[in-house]
N, C-alpha and C positions, 0 to 999 in steps of 0.2 A: 625294133630297136628302142631301147630305153633312153629316156632323157637322164640328164645328170641328177635331177631330183628323184626320179623314179629309182635310179641306182642307189642313191643315198637311202631311200626308203627300204629297199631290199636289205641293205646292210643293217639298218636299224631294227627291221622286223626279225631278221635272223638272230641278232643279239638279244633283243628284248624278249622274244618268245623262246629263246633257246631251242630252236628247231632241231629235232632229232635227225631229220634228213636235210642235207643242204639242197636248196632249191636248184633248178637247172641254172646253168652259167648265164643264160640270157632268157629269163622267163618272159612270157608274153605280158605286155602292159595291160591287156584286157582279160587275162585269166582271173578267175574268181580268187579273191584273197582268202576267204573263209569258206570251209566245207570240204566235202570229199574230193572235189575237182581242184582244189587249190594246190598249186605246185609247193606251197609251204607246209601243207598238212595242218592248217590252223583250225581252231574250233572257237566257240563263242567266248570262252575265257581268254583266249589269245586276243580277241577283238577288244576286250576291255583293256588289256595291257597296251595294245597299239594305240588306242584312243588316248590313254594317259601319257604315253611316250610322245605322241604327236603334240599334244597340248603343251607339254613341257619343253620340247625342243623347238617347236615352231611358233609357240605363243598364239595358238589358234584355239578356238573353243568349238568342240563337236557336242552340240547340246542334247538333242532328244534321241531316243532309240531309233526313230524313223530316219533321222538325219544320219546317224552313224551307219545304219544299214546301207543307205545310198552311197555315203562317202567311202565305206569299206568294200564296195562292190569289186573294185580292182585297183592295181597300182595306179592306173591312169586316173581313175575318179579320185583317189586319195591325193595324188600330186596336184590335180586341178583344184581341189578344194583348198589345199594349203596355199597355192599360188593366189587364189582369189580372196583368202581370209588372213593372210599374214598381216601382223601389226607392225 
């Protein structure tokens, strides 16, 4: 079951990345966000768009490539990062 923030992130990702396929109604919060197993069908270019959108909307900074890889592992890791780094 998705948290309110995870649900908000699903909507933001679908809108930001203009997903061709709509994700499942209730995607797993631990499913990969990027790559072939992603319920969103996202690639590395989408990852950049998500980082920019998150930084703008939640006023958080996702700095290095290594950090962004960890943060964008799943909806859960992205939501946890935002909760821990909101200004």
